[in-house]
SERO-4910 file (N, C-alpha, C, O; in steps of 0.05 Angstrom, whole numbers):
BEGIN
 pado doro    nc1    nc2    nc3   cac1   cac2   cac3    cc1    cc2    cc3    oc1    oc2    oc3
  Unk    A     16    -20     -6      2      9      0     16     24     -1     14     39    -20
  Unk    A     42     28     19     62     53     15     68     55    -12     66     75    -26
  Unk    A     76     33    -19     95     34    -45     71     47    -66     73     69    -78
  Unk    A     48     28    -66     25     42    -89     21     74    -83     24     90   -101
  Unk    A     15     82    -56     22    108    -56     40    129    -61     35    152    -70
  Unk    A     65    114    -54     78    142    -61     83    135   -104     90    153   -120
  Unk    A     79    111   -108     77    115   -141     54    132   -155     52    140   -178
  Unk    A     37    135   -129      5    149   -140     28    182   -144     36    197   -161
  Unk    A     28    178   -124     33    207   -111     54    224   -142     48    245   -154
  Unk    A     76    207   -145     98    214   -165     73    216   -197     75    236   -210
  Unk    A     58    201   -203     35    199   -222     20    231   -228     15    244   -249
  Unk    A     16    236   -205     -4    260   -190     18    291   -203     11    311   -215
  Unk    A     45    281   -194     65    306   -184     74    302   -225     88    320   -233
  Unk    A     68    287   -241     80    281   -265     57    299   -284     63    314   -302
  Unk    A     36    295   -276      6    298   -300      3    332   -286     -8    350   -300
  Unk    A     17    339   -254      0    370   -253     26    379   -263     25    404   -257
  Unk    A     49    375   -273     80    394   -281     69    394   -305     69    416   -317
  Unk    A     56    371   -317     57    367   -352     30    384   -359     28    386   -383
  Unk    A     14    394   -346    -16    404   -344     -7    431   -343    -19    446   -358
  Unk    A     17    444   -325     16    475   -327     33    479   -349     25    496   -365
  Unk    A     58    464   -357     70    457   -382     56    472   -403     61    494   -412
  Unk    A     35    452   -408     12    451   -434     -2    480   -431     -5    494   -451
  Unk    A    -11    488   -402    -22    518   -408    -14    543   -410    -26    564   -413
  Unk    A     24    534   -405     38    563   -396     38    571   -374     41    595   -371
  Unk    A     34    557   -353     39    570   -335     54    562   -312     49    563   -288
  Unk    A     81    547   -332     98    541   -311    117    560   -310    128    566   -331
  Unk    A    126    573   -286    140    606   -283    166    591   -275    162    574   -257
  Unk    A    197    594   -285    212    593   -273    226    606   -251    215    628   -248
  Unk    A    247    601   -232    261    623   -217    286    636   -233    289    631   -257
  Unk    A    300    647   -222    321    657   -236    330    669   -198    327    691   -188
  Unk    A    340    646   -189    363    647   -171    382    641   -172    388    626   -191
  Unk    A    399    646   -156    432    642   -149    433    606   -136    419    597   -118
  Unk    A    452    592   -152    459    566   -144    483    551   -148    495    562   -166
  Unk    A    497    527   -137    517    527   -153    514    494   -164    506    474   -153
  Unk    A    520    496   -182    518    477   -205    536    446   -196    523    425   -196
  Unk    A    559    445   -191    566    426   -178    558    415   -156    568    392   -153
  Unk    A    541    425   -136    524    421   -110    498    407   -121    490    388   -108
  Unk    A    485    414   -141    466    403   -149    463    378   -165    446    360   -165
  Unk    A    482    382   -176    491    353   -197    495    331   -181    483    310   -183
  Unk    A    515    336   -161    523    314   -147    505    308   -119    505    287   -107
  Unk    A    492    329   -115    470    329    -92    447    301   -102    438    282    -91
  Unk    A    444    315   -133    419    299   -146    431    270   -147    415    253   -141
  Unk    A    453    263   -154    473    239   -152    469    223   -127    464    199   -128
  Unk    A    471    234   -109    471    219    -78    446    213    -76    442    188    -74
  Unk    A    429    226    -76    403    225    -75    396    190    -81    393    169    -68
  Unk    A    397    199   -108    390    167   -115    413    147   -125    413    136   -147
  Unk    A    428    146   -109    447    134   -103    444    106    -88    456     86    -92
  Unk    A    428    110    -75    414     84    -52    402     65    -68    405     41    -69
  Unk    A    383     88    -87    359     70   -103    395     55   -130    400     31   -128
  Unk    A    404     63   -139    423     53   -155    436     22   -141    435      0   -151
  Unk    A    448     30   -114    468     11   -108    451    -22    -94    461    -41    -83
  Unk    A    426    -17    -99    406    -36    -85    414    -55   -112    429    -74   -109
  Unk    A    405    -50   -135    413    -56   -162    442    -59   -174    448    -62   -197
  Unk    A    460    -58   -152    490    -56   -160    506    -36   -174    531    -38   -178
  Unk    A    489    -16   -182    497      4   -198    512     27   -184    508     32   -160
  Unk    A    531     41   -203    548     62   -188    534     85   -207    524     80   -229
  Unk    A    535    104   -198    527    136   -202    550    151   -207    556    161   -186
  Unk    A    571    158   -229    593    175   -239    590    200   -245    593    204   -269
  Unk    A    584    225   -227    581    247   -231    610    263   -242    629    261   -227
  Unk    A    613    275   -262    637    286   -276    626    310   -290    609    311   -308
  Unk    A    644    339   -271    634    366   -281    661    376   -298    683    377   -286
  Unk    A    659    381   -318    683    381   -336    696    403   -328    684    423   -319
  Unk    A    725    402   -331    737    424   -317    739    459   -334    747    462   -357
  Unk    A    728    482   -314    717    507   -341    698    506   -339    689    529   -340
  Unk    A    676    485   -334    649    496   -330    636    516   -317    620    503   -305
  Unk    A    632    536   -312    620    557   -302    602    542   -267    580    530   -268
  Unk    A    615    545   -244    597    534   -217    577    550   -213    555    539   -214
  Unk    A    578    578   -209    558    591   -193    533    607   -218    541    621   -236
  Unk    A    515    604   -215    494    602   -246    471    614   -230    467    608   -206
  Unk    A    458    629   -242    432    638   -240    407    632   -254    404    640   -277
  Unk    A    382    613   -237    360    610   -257    345    586   -243    342    594   -220
  Unk    A    334    565   -245    322    554   -226    326    524   -224    315    506   -238
  Unk    A    343    523   -202    361    501   -200    333    473   -195    329    453   -208
  Unk    A    320    483   -175    296    460   -174    284    448   -197    270    428   -193
  Unk    A    288    456   -218    273    444   -246    298    440   -259    297    418   -271
  Unk    A    324    454   -262    349    429   -265    340    402   -252    331    381   -263
  Unk    A    345    408   -224    349    383   -215    329    356   -214    330    333   -206
  Unk    A    306    377   -230    281    357   -240    289    341   -267    284    317   -271
  Unk    A    301    357   -282    315    346   -306    330    317   -293    320    295   -290
  Unk    A    358    327   -285    379    301   -272    353    274   -261    346    256   -277
  Unk    A    345    275   -241    323    261   -228    311    245   -244    315    221   -247
  Unk    A    292    263   -257    281    240   -289    306    230   -306    298    207   -311
  Unk    A    333    233   -319    344    216   -331    358    199   -316    372    182   -326
  Unk    A    355    205   -285    378    184   -279    365    167   -262    379    150   -252
  Unk    A    338    167   -256    319    160   -251    320    126   -281    319    102   -281
  Unk    A    321    138   -292    301    126   -312    326    108   -326    323     87   -339
  Unk    A    357    122   -318    375    113   -316    377     79   -306    385     57   -315
  Unk    A    369     88   -287    374     64   -261    351     41   -266    351     17   -262
  Unk    A    330     58   -275    301     28   -280    309     14   -301    303     -9   -300
  Unk    A    327     23   -331    325     14   -345    356      1   -345    362     -9   -367
  Unk    A    376     -1   -327    402     -7   -332    400    -32   -306    392    -27   -283
  Unk    A    410    -64   -317    414    -84   -296    437    -74   -289    438    -60   -269
  Unk    A    461    -80   -304    490    -80   -292    500    -54   -307    489    -40   -324
  Unk    A    531    -51   -290    548    -29   -305    545     -8   -288    551    -14   -265
  Unk    A    537     13   -291    538     41   -284    541     62   -304    554     63   -326
  Unk    A    522     81   -287    506    113   -307    534    133   -292    544    133   -269
  Unk    A    540    147   -317    557    173   -315    539    195   -318    523    195   -336
  Unk    A    541    215   -303    526    236   -308    552    261   -315    570    264   -298
  Unk    A    552    271   -330    576    284   -347    559    317   -358    541    320   -374
  Unk    A    576    340   -343    563    364   -350    592    388   -353    610    396   -338
  Unk    A    582    393   -384    611    416   -394    597    431   -407    575    425   -414
  Unk    A    608    452   -411    602    483   -419    602    480   -447    624    474   -455
  Unk    A    583    482   -470    586    487   -496    595    507   -505    610    507   -525
  Unk    A    588    532   -491    601    554   -499    601    566   -476    587    558   -457
  Unk    A    618    592   -473    618    615   -452    617    642   -459    631    648   -479
  Unk    A    601    663   -446    600    691   -454    605    701   -427    600    684   -409
  Unk    A    613    723   -419    615    742   -407    591    733   -373    599    730   -350
  Unk    A    568    731   -382    536    731   -365    526    709   -371    506    703   -358
  Unk    A    536    691   -392    512    658   -398    538    645   -403    559    653   -413
  Unk    A    527    618   -391    528    588   -408    505    568   -424    485    557   -417
  Unk    A    517    569   -448    507    541   -457    513    517   -444    536    510   -449
  Unk    A    498    497   -425    515    475   -416    494    439   -428    471    431   -431
  Unk    A    516    433   -430    504    403   -436    494    388   -414    512    384   -399
  Unk    A    478    380   -409    478    355   -382    469    327   -393    445    324   -396
  Unk    A    489    305   -401    499    276   -404    494    252   -390    513    241   -377
  Unk    A    467    238   -390    469    225   -366    464    196   -390    445    194   -404
  Unk    A    487    176   -388    497    151   -407    494    127   -390    511    125   -372
  Unk    A    481    113   -392    481     89   -378    490     55   -401    500     52   -424
  Unk    A    482     38   -382    494     23   -399    467     -5   -403    470    -29   -404
  Unk    A    446      9   -403    416     -2   -402    413    -13   -425    431    -16   -442
  Unk    A    378    -22   -430    375    -44   -446    375    -27   -476    380    -39   -496
  Unk    A    371     -2   -476    379     21   -494    354     13   -515    337     -3   -508
  Unk    A    356     28   -543    329     26   -552    336     18   -584    360     13   -586
  Unk    A    318     16   -612    317     27   -631    316     53   -639    306     69   -622
  Unk    A    325     64   -665    319     96   -671    285    104   -676    274    126   -671
  Unk    A    273     81   -685    249     83   -686    238     92   -657    228    115   -658
  Unk    A    239     80   -632    237     78   -611    241    106   -593    229    119   -576
  Unk    A    268    108   -608    275    134   -597    262    158   -608    263    180   -596
  Unk    A    252    156   -629    243    188   -653    214    184   -632    198    180   -650
  Unk    A    200    183   -611    181    188   -607    180    186   -574    160    186   -559
  Unk    A    206    183   -570    212    178   -535    201    198   -524    185    190   -507
  Unk    A    202    234   -525    194    256   -517    167    269   -523    155    291   -523
  Unk    A    162    242   -529    124    258   -537    101    248   -510    102    226   -499
  Unk    A     90    261   -507     80    256   -483     62    226   -478     50    217   -498
  Unk    A     60    214   -459     54    184   -454     69    166   -470     60    144   -472
  Unk    A     92    171   -481    102    153   -492    123    131   -487    140    147   -478
  Unk    A    130    117   -486    145    100   -477    158     79   -502    147     81   -524
  Unk    A    180     63   -500    195     49   -522    175     38   -543    173     40   -567
  Unk    A    155     22   -519    135      8   -529    122     -8   -513    137    -14   -494
  Unk    A     96    -18   -511     81    -30   -494     97    -47   -473     94    -44   -449
  Unk    A    114    -66   -485    125    -78   -457    149    -69   -441    163    -80   -424
  Unk    A    149    -46   -455    172    -32   -433    143    -16   -407    150    -12   -384
  Unk    A    128    -11   -413    109     -1   -396     98    -24   -368     95    -23   -344
  Unk    A     96    -48   -394     84    -64   -374    106    -79   -349     97    -88   -328
  Unk    A    133    -78   -358    159    -96   -345    164    -69   -326    163    -72   -301
  Unk    A    166    -48   -335    178    -28   -318    169      1   -307    180     20   -295
  Unk    A    140     -6   -320    111     14   -310    119     42   -310    137     47   -326
  Unk    A    111     57   -297    111     99   -313     95    104   -332     84     89   -349
  Unk    A     95    134   -326     66    141   -333     84    147   -373     71    140   -392
  Unk    A    100    154   -375    110    162   -400    105    193   -405     95    202   -426
  Unk    A    112    208   -381    108    233   -390    130    248   -370    125    270   -359
  Unk    A    153    236   -366    182    246   -350    195    259   -375    199    283   -376
  Unk    A    202    240   -400    216    254   -413    209    276   -424    224    294   -432
  Unk    A    178    274   -426    166    300   -445    171    321   -427    174    344   -435
  Unk    A    172    314   -390    174    342   -380    195    351   -375    199    372   -364
  Unk    A    217    331   -385    242    340   -385    251    354   -405    269    369   -399
  Unk    A    240    353   -434    248    366   -460    234    391   -456    245    412   -460
  Unk    A    202    388   -445    192    415   -443    204    436   -428    205    460   -434
  Unk    A    214    421   -402    229    452   -382    256    459   -394    265    481   -387
  Unk    A    278    439   -418    296    444   -427    290    466   -448    308    482   -450
  Unk    A    269    469   -463    255    491   -479    257    508   -464    271    526   -472
  Unk    A    244    513   -437    240    527   -429    258    548   -426    253    572   -429
  Unk    A    291    529   -415    310    547   -418    324    548   -424    347    551   -415
  Unk    A    313    546   -453    333    564   -477    339    542   -494    341    545   -518
  Unk    A    344    509   -480    347    500   -488    341    459   -507    328    467   -526
  Unk    A    343    435   -510    333    415   -527    336    399   -511    348    402   -489
  Unk    A    325    376   -520    338    345   -506    330    331   -533    313    335   -550
  Unk    A    352    309   -530    368    287   -538    368    266   -538    369    261   -514
  Unk    A    369    238   -554    378    210   -540    396    199   -571    391    201   -595
  Unk    A    420    187   -554    430    170   -576    427    146   -566    435    146   -543
  Unk    A    416    119   -574    413     91   -557    425     72   -586    422     78   -609
  Unk    A    439     46   -573    442     26   -579    424      5   -566    423      4   -541
  Unk    A    406    -17   -585    394    -34   -571    419    -51   -557    439    -59   -569
  Unk    A    413    -56   -530    428    -76   -516    455    -71   -504    470    -85   -491
  Unk    A    457    -47   -513    478    -29   -501    480     -2   -498    497     13   -508
  Unk    A    463      4   -484    455     33   -468    445     52   -485    439     47   -508
  Unk    A    442     70   -475    431    103   -481    448    127   -471    459    126   -449
  Unk    A    448    141   -481    457    177   -473    440    193   -473    429    182   -492
  Unk    A    427    210   -469    405    229   -464    421    257   -446    429    260   -424
  Unk    A    419    272   -470    434    299   -463    417    327   -475    412    333   -499
  Unk    A    409    343   -445    396    351   -442    414    386   -448    433    392   -435
  Unk    A    403    404   -469    421    431   -458    402    454   -455    379    458   -464
  Unk    A    419    465   -440    404    497   -421    419    518   -421    443    520   -415
  Unk    A    404    534   -427    420    573   -427    421    583   -410    404    600   -413
  Unk    A    435    587   -381    435    603   -359    445    620   -352    462    618   -369
  Unk    A    451    641   -340    471    654   -328    494    650   -307    495    636   -286
  Unk    A    514    668   -320    536    658   -302    539    681   -277    527    702   -281
  Unk    A    554    680   -254    544    698   -236    580    699   -236    595    683   -246
  Unk    A    587    724   -221    613    734   -220    615    712   -191    597    705   -176
  Unk    A    647    703   -190    652    698   -153    637    717   -135    625    708   -115
  Unk    A    636    748   -140    635    756   -114    609    762   -102    602    770    -80
  Unk    A    594    753   -127    566    746   -118    563    721    -89    574    699    -85
  Unk    A    544    735    -75    534    724    -44    534    705    -40    543    697    -19
  Unk    A    524    687    -61    520    652    -48    554    651    -58    560    628    -52
  Unk    A    569    659    -66    599    640    -67    605    640    -40    615    618    -36
  Unk    A    604    649    -24    613    656     15    595    636     32    597    632     56
  Unk    A    575    621     11    551    601     21    558    574     29    571    563     11
  Unk    A    554    558     51    560    519     50    534    516     29    515    532     25
  Unk    A    542    487     16    520    484      5    517    449     15    535    433     11
  Unk    A    499    444     23    495    410     26    509    391      2    516    396    -21
  Unk    A    511    366     20    523    344      3    487    330    -22    481    321    -44
  Unk    A    480    334     -9    453    321    -22    431    343    -25    428    361     -8
  Unk    A    417    341    -43    398    362    -52    367    340    -60    365    317    -70
  Unk    A    346    362    -51    323    346    -60    320    369    -82    338    382    -92
  Unk    A    287    371    -88    273    391    -98    266    407    -73    244    404    -63
  Unk    A    279    420    -65    270    434    -52    302    451    -35    325    441    -37
  Unk    A    294    480    -18    322    489     -9    327    479     16    308    479     32
  Unk    A    346    470     23    364    467     48    350    483     71    353    507     69
  Unk    A    330    470    100    340    485    129    351    509    122    366    512    103
  Unk    A    344    526    138    363    546    141    391    536    165    388    515    176
  Unk    A    411    548    171    434    528    175    431    528    208    443    512    224
  Unk    A    417    545    213    415    551    249    390    523    254    388    514    277
  Unk    A    375    513    236    362    499    241    379    469    233    374    449    246
  Unk    A    392    468    220    408    442    196    432    429    221    444    408    217
  Unk    A    437    449    252    455    431    267    443    411    284    456    393    293
  Unk    A    410    417    288    399    396    301    401    359    293    405    348    272
  Unk    A    398    350    316    395    327    304    371    315    311    358    322    331
  Unk    A    365    292    293    331    278    292    334    258    290    352    248    278
  Unk    A    314    246    303    309    213    308    283    207    296    263    222    296
  Unk    A    287    179    281    267    169    262    258    154    272    278    149    285
  Unk    A    240    137    282    235    111    290    203     99    273    180    106    275
  Unk    A    216     79    258    199     69    232    211     30    237    233     19    241
  Unk    A    179     18    236    196     -5    234    197    -18    200    206    -40    192
  Unk    A    186      2    185    197     -9    151    218      7    148    219     31    145
  Unk    A    242    -18    147    264     -4    134    267     21    106    278     43    107
  Unk    A    257     10     91    249     28     70    245     65     72    258     85     65
  Unk    A    213     58     91    205     83     97    226     96    117    230    121    116
  Unk    A    238     81    132    258     92    149    282    111    134    288    134    138
  Unk    A    296     84    111    323     99     91    302    125     82    311    147     85
  Unk    A    275    120     71    277    153     56    270    180     73    270    203     64
  Unk    A    262    171    104    264    196    115    290    204    118    299    226    114
  Unk    A    305    179    127    334    195    144    344    202    110    354    224    112
  Unk    A    345    193     80    348    209     66    341    235     61    357    251     51
  Unk    A    316    240     68    300    264     57    314    276     75    329    291     63
  Unk    A    319    279    110    330    296    125    362    306    112    367    329    105
  Unk    A    377    290    113    398    293     97    399    309     80    410    331     85
  Unk    A    389    305     59    381    326     32    379    351     45    391    371     36
  Unk    A    360    351     70    358    383     74    377    397     91    374    420     99
  Unk    A    402    380     97    418    385    114    419    383    146    433    394    163
  Unk    A    406    370    147    402    358    179    410    324    188    406    304    175
  Unk    A    418    327    207    430    302    216    408    280    220    388    291    212
  Unk    A    402    256    227    386    236    232    396    213    240    413    200    229
  Unk    A    382    204    266    397    174    272    361    158    263    343    174    255
  Unk    A    355    131    266    333    123    265    335     92    283    356     79    287
  Unk    A    308     86    292    305     63    303    279     48    291    258     56    282
  Unk    A    287     32    294    263      0    280    231      0    294    211     -5    281
  Unk    A    233      8    320    209      8    331    207     30    364    222     49    371
  Unk    A    189     22    375    175     44    393    212     43    420    225     60    430
  Unk    A    212     11    419    230      2    447    261     19    440    273     30    458
  Unk    A    269     18    415    293     25    406    290     55    407    308     70    413
  Unk    A    270     60    402    268     93    390    272    103    419    287    122    420
  Unk    A    260     90    451    261    101    468    279    105    470    289    127    473
  Unk    A    294     80    469    328     83    486    353     94    478    374     96    491
  Unk    A    344    101    446    356    123    434    348    149    449    363    160    465
  Unk    A    331    154    444    317    181    460    333    182    487    348    201    494
  Unk    A    329    166    498    352    163    534    375    179    536    376    198    552
  Unk    A    395    169    519    416    168    507    427    204    491    445    220    496
  Unk    A    407    200    472    422    218    459    396    249    471    379    249    489
  Unk    A    406    276    449    393    299    457    382    308    430    397    322    417
  Unk    A    358    302    419    340    297    400    328    328    401    315    338    420
  Unk    A    338    343    370    316    372    368    281    356    364    261    365    375
  Unk    A    281    338    350    254    329    339    250    304    339    267    290    328
  Unk    A    226    293    351    227    257    335    204    256    320    186    272    323
  Unk    A    204    233    298    184    234    280    175    199    288    191    186    301
  Unk    A    158    192    282    157    168    296    128    154    281    106    164    281
  Unk    A    134    131    269    112    112    253     91    116    282     97    128    303
  Unk    A     63    103    274     46     95    297     43     66    305     39     57    328
  Unk    A     44     55    283     36     18    291     62      8    286     74     14    265
  Unk    A     71     -5    299    103    -20    307     93    -37    323     76    -34    341
  Unk    A    109    -62    315    112    -81    335    129    -75    367    147    -59    371
  Unk    A    117    -92    384    142    -93    406    130    -69    430    119    -72    452
  Unk    A    137    -50    416    126    -15    428    113      9    406    126     24    393
  Unk    A     78      7    406     86     25    390     91     62    392    100     76    410
  Unk    A     79     68    364     89    101    363     76    118    391     88    137    401
  Unk    A     51    107    401     33    115    423     46    119    442     52    141    449
  Unk    A     55     88    458     69     83    470     96    101    482     99    114    503
  Unk    A    109     96    465    140    110    462    126    145    473    142    156    488
  Unk    A    105    159    469    106    181    463    103    182    493    117    194    509
  Unk    A     74    162    497     71    170    534    101    160    555    108    169    577
  Unk    A    108    147    546    141    141    567    156    159    559    172    166    577
  Unk    A    158    172    534    180    191    531    172    213    554    187    217    573
  Unk    A    144    231    551    126    244    565    135    248    591    143    268    604
  Unk    A    131    211    600    136    212    635    162    213    647    168    215    671
  Unk    A    178    211    627    212    211    638    216    245    635    233    256    650
  Unk    A    204    256    621    212    286    616    198    294    644    213    300    662
  Unk    A    174    294    648    176    303    679    191    289    702    202    300    721
  Unk    A    190    261    695    206    254    719    236    266    723    248    268    745
  Unk    A    244    273    703    273    283    701    278    309    706    299    317    717
  Unk    A    257    326    695    263    348    688    274    356    660    288    376    654
  Unk    A    263    338    646    281    343    614    261    360    601    237    355    604
  Unk    A    271    386    582    263    393    569    237    376    545    241    355    533
  Unk    A    217    393    542    195    375    526    210    379    490    219    400    480
  Unk    A    210    353    478    219    339    447    201    337    437    185    319    443
  Unk    A    196    358    415    178    352    396    168    329    384    185    322    367
  Unk    A    146    312    384    145    289    379    123    294    356    102    304    364
  Unk    A    127    286    322    114    288    308    111    258    289    129    243    280
  Unk    A     81    256    286     66    227    284     72    229    248     66    248    232
  Unk    A     86    206    242     87    201    217     76    172    199     86    149    197
  Unk    A     60    181    190     36    154    179     26    148    160     36    161    142
  Unk    A      9    133    150      2    122    133    -27    125    134    -38    134    114
  Unk    A    -42    117    158    -63    118    168    -76    146    181    -80    153    205
  Unk    A    -81    156    160    -84    181    153   -122    184    159   -135    196    143
  Unk    A   -136    171    185   -165    170    191   -182    196    218   -179    208    239
  Unk    A   -199    191    198   -214    212    218   -210    207    256   -220    187    265
  Unk    A   -200    219    267   -196    220    306   -155    208    303   -141    208    323
  Unk    A   -146    201    280   -124    198    288   -107    223    301    -89    220    317
  Unk    A   -112    240    295    -99    272    303   -104    271    335    -85    272    350
  Unk    A   -132    268    344   -133    264    369   -121    232    386   -116    224    409
  Unk    A   -122    228    368   -102    204    387    -74    204    391    -62    194    410
  Unk    A    -63    216    370    -36    229    374    -33    253    391    -11    257    401
  Unk    A    -56    272    397    -51    291    419    -54    283    453    -43    290    473
  Unk    A    -77    260    446    -80    254    468    -53    230    485    -52    225    509
  Unk    A    -36    221    466    -14    210    471      7    225    478     28    213    482
  Unk    A      7    252    481     19    271    479     36    281    458     53    298    463
  Unk    A     32    270    428     42    282    405     39    311    401     21    324    411
  Unk    A     59    321    384     55    352    380     51    362    347     45    384    337
  Unk    A     56    340    336     47    345    300     38    315    289     39    296    304
  Unk    A     32    314    267     21    291    258     17    307    228      6    328    223
  Unk    A     34    285    210     40    287    176     34    260    168     42    241    181
  Unk    A     19    258    143      4    235    124     32    221    109     47    239    104
  Unk    A     40    203    102     60    189     91     48    181     70     27    170     74
  Unk    A     60    183     29     82    189     34    100    225     39     98    239     19
  Unk    A    107    231     52    117    261     57    138    260     34    155    244     27
  Unk    A    125    292     24    143    305     18    161    323     16    152    342     29
  Unk    A    181    329      7    198    356     17    192    372     29    202    378     50
  Unk    A    174    383     17    158    414     24    150    415     45    152    437     57
  Unk    A    140    393     57    127    386     79    146    373    105    139    382    127
  Unk    A    158    362    104    182    355    118    205    383    128    219    389    147
  Unk    A    199    392    103    231    416    109    195    440    125    207    447    145
  Unk    A    177    448    127    163    464    133    150    454    166    140    468    184
  Unk    A    154    431    166    155    421    185    174    415    222    170    412    247
  Unk    A    195    418    199    214    426    213    227    446    225    236    444    248
  Unk    A    229    475    205    221    498    207    202    495    233    213    498    255
  Unk    A    178    489    232    158    504    248    174    489    282    182    503    301
  Unk    A    176    460    280    182    455    306    215    459    319    223    459    343
  Unk    A    225    463    300    254    470    312    254    493    319    265    493    341
  Unk    A    246    522    311    235    549    324    223    531    343    238    526    362
  Unk    A    206    524    344    183    525    365    192    514    402    187    524    423
  Unk    A    202    495    396    226    483    409    224    497    425    208    490    442
  Unk    A    239    526    429    250    539    456    226    564    459    231    587    468
  Unk    A    201    557    450    180    568    468    166    550    472    170    527    479
  Unk    A    136    572    466    113    551    474    105    537    454    101    546    431
  Unk    A     99    503    467     95    493    444     64    491    430     46    483    444
  Unk    A     60    496    413     28    499    393     12    475    396     19    453    404
  Unk    A    -12    485    387    -23    456    393    -17    432    378      7    434    371
  Unk    A    -23    418    372    -20    392    354    -33    403    328    -55    413    325
  Unk    A    -12    396    308     -8    410    281    -12    377    256      5    362    248
  Unk    A    -37    378    252    -41    357    236    -42    372    203    -53    394    197
  Unk    A    -27    353    185    -28    368    148    -27    341    142    -27    333    119
***
């Protein structure tokens, strides 16, 4: 059910993005960002997925490529996520190389080429010819075996065009494919304000939390290894360190010896569930005079009355799975700031 929910969320996001582009309502940001951080962060984000298949992702930024740029980093990242995600999906052995090079540079503009090459199943020229069309995949057997909406590459092409570029593919059946997207972005001088800022090593489709909040450590408690790993990776992508526990008992032990700024906990877990763990944490806080730790429930059971049960157990917040990066970031910003003042009412999202 959780996997299906995640898949459905990705389909909805693709359809919404495609609809905005088709309606001419996709607005691009123009803000400073570091190209290398976006490329390497996106590769790191997808590295766990690749490693599960025995694959490696190798990012290569050619020397001389400007790093400090201005444009829509979120959409550049979305292009890379789509291309690298496809490469992982259609590759069973070998590696995926992500190359970035400057095709041309002027004083204020750079014409970039982003290439994602894999050693996967490849395709014929005929299959590749319509690959960037909406709802298209190589053939019907591809859809049956690998799934997907057929919108990802169409979105990639449209985003590239909005940034003054284009998308293309070279492929050989049985040997792999190389997708190249070109973009035109503004080059910023080394004296630009962003030059003095540190950048997280992993990045998702959202900015990191403010540096003051990123110094705090978070505890994730969930009996599903996949859910736990995903949430920890999301937190790291936001620049926040995280520990994890697989049930309430382990979570309680971790909380007793650690000093966590916030706890994200599943509700239904073996041995000790999230409600029991929260009640015990509140009891120990009162007995030992420890400051209150914000505890936010993260659950797929978004049912009527669930937020009341969370509040009754002593939880402070409630968010439903699958958790998006924007929601996670907003939750961190609220509760890591609120912890030093009065605790607000339970927050349900």
